[in-house]
N, C-alpha and C positions, 0 to 999 in steps of 0.2 A: 485581506492581501491582496495589492496588486501584482499581474500577469508582469514578470520582466521576461521581456523581448528576447527573443535565441535566431540564433542563425546556425547555420550545417556548413560545416571542413573536414577535407576529407581528414579522415583519423585511420586509427592501427586494421592491416589489413583491407584497406577500402571503404572501411563503414562512415557514414555522415557522420564528426562530431558534434553534439551538440555544446556551442559556445552560447555564453550570454556576454551580452552587447557592453557589459561593464566588467567584463572577465580582464582587461588589459589592464583596469581603471584597478581595479581587482590583485593582481598579483603582483603590481607595482608597489600598493599599497605592499601587501605583505612580506615585499622586498624591504622598504623599510621599516618597519614592524620588526622582522627581526635585529633591525640594525638597534632599535630601543625608540623607536619612534611614535610615545603615544596616540596620538592625532590618527597618523595612518592606520594605527589598528584600532582605535575606534573607527575609521572608514569603510574596515577589510569587514568590520564589526556588521556597521549597516546596511551592507552591500548582502551578506549571505544570511544574517538574518529571519528575515521573513520564509525564505524556503525551506529553511532550516527547522525553524518552528513551526510551522507548515506539514516538514516534514514529519517532526517527533507529533503532530495534535490528530496526525495518524491511527501515533503508536500506545500513546498513553493520553488521549482525550484532553482533559482539563490540569492537568499534569504536565503540561508539557512545558512552559516556562521554567515550571524549576528546576526537571531536566537539561532544558538547554541552559540555564543560570551553570549549572552543577561541568558540562558539557564545557564551556566556555573556560572553564576553570581548568581545562584541562590541556582546553586549547592555547590557550597563554602560557601554562604553564610549560609544553613541547613544539610552543614555535620553531621553537632553533633547531628541531628535529627537519619541518615540514623541508622537501626538498618538492619544488614546481612550479606552475603558473597557476594564474585563477581559477580552471575549469580542474582542476589538479587539487586548489585547494576546498573547491566545494566539493570534489570526491572525499580527503581527508574528515572536511569538519563532519560530512554527513556520516565519516565508518565511528567516529568518536560518539558524534550524538544517536547513535545506534545504539551501538554498547552501552552508555548510560542507560537510555531506554529500556533495556533489556534485561539492565543490573537493575533497577526499577519496577520492572515488571517482576524477577523475583523473590524481589522483597515482598510486594504485594500478596506474590502469588494467587491469585483472581485475576479472570481476564477482565482488563480495562474498561470502565461503562461508555459508551457513546457520551460525545456531546451532546448539548442542548440543539437543539437546529433554530436557527436562524428563521425571520418570518424574509428574506429579502425573497425578492424571485431568484432562480438559477436562470440564468442564461445559454442557452446548447450553444453551440459553435453546428454546422451543416454537414450532414453524411459523407461531404469524402474532406474533414476537417481537418485541417495540417495541427502537429503537433502544439504547434502554437498556440491556438484557436482551444484543444483541450484544453491547455496552462491556464487558459485564461475562466474556463467554465466550471475550475478543480480549485478554485481558488479563492472558494466561499465556503465559508465551516458548514451552510448545511451538506456540500459536495463532498468534503470532508469524512463526513459524519455518516455518507453512504460506502463513502471507500473504506472504513473501517468495519461494513457488513461482512466487503466481500475476505473468499480465504486468506491469510495472513503472506503467505508468498506473494499473489496475487496482486493484494494492497498495497506492501513495499514495495513492489516496481514500480508500480503505478505513483506512486507518491514519490521512488527517485527521478522516475524516465520528468514523470509533467512537472514536479511541484518544483522539487531540486533542481531539473535539468538537466539531469546527467546523460550524458547518453553507455549505449549497450554493455561496454564493456568499465567504463565508471563504477557504474552499478552493479554489476556482475562481481566487481572488485570489492564494493561494500558489502555485499551478500554475501561472498564466499562462492559465488555460481558459473557455471558456464553463462556470458554472455544471449547463446542463443537461446539457454535455460528465463532468462530473466527476459531478454523480450516477449516470449511466446507469454509469461505470467501478464505481463503489462497486454499485449494484446487481448489474452480473456478476459483481465478483470475491466479493461473500459470494454469489450464487450458485452461482459452480465451488468456493469451498468445502464450502459445503454437501453438493456431491455428491460428494465428494471423501471427504471427511467420513464418507458413508457408502460408500462403495466400500470405504473400509479397515476398516467392522464399526463403526463408534464412531455412526454411528446407527441401526442394524437391529434391529430390535426394539424398539427402545428412543424415546419418546415425543417428545422430546430431540433437536431441527435446528436450526442453526447459522442464527438471526433471519435476514431481506434488511432489505436501506437501504429505504426508502421513499423 
């Protein structure tokens, strides 16, 4: 899964709002899809699915595609109720996906098993990395498996902030928490990942480390 580009714009309370470069196209596609344009809905799906699937893999592991399929059925059914722009649509779809993932875990009544680690090399950004670089580092199956070893609150905060690309307030709405609590959880999660990777020797003797969320 390649990392989508992001930029920051001023959001509520002066906090930078994470905006994907495709959010304009996404918002326009959603608007057309709400008018019955099936091709536009397909475009929205193509833009949102990679990040959504990465988020779900961090929660339910190998069952992510099935859970995503259930989430998209609900998204399609309730599309007419959505109001907002492209960034808002990402947050709305993440909320639906999270509910479906929690339903899935309740049905299982067991903690999800970690996904198998791929053998590809995980390239980590520099110690003063931006969220964009952290996003690139967390875009492999190996990194997602590492995220899943974090406490649940930290794992979800990292996934929403870095993989889905939501800003603090949007991630907080998905999780039903205060933005400050989500920022703190993401920060601690990324620091913990950096320590674990260093202990494994991934960062030893190499200037690359996992960037921390700001």
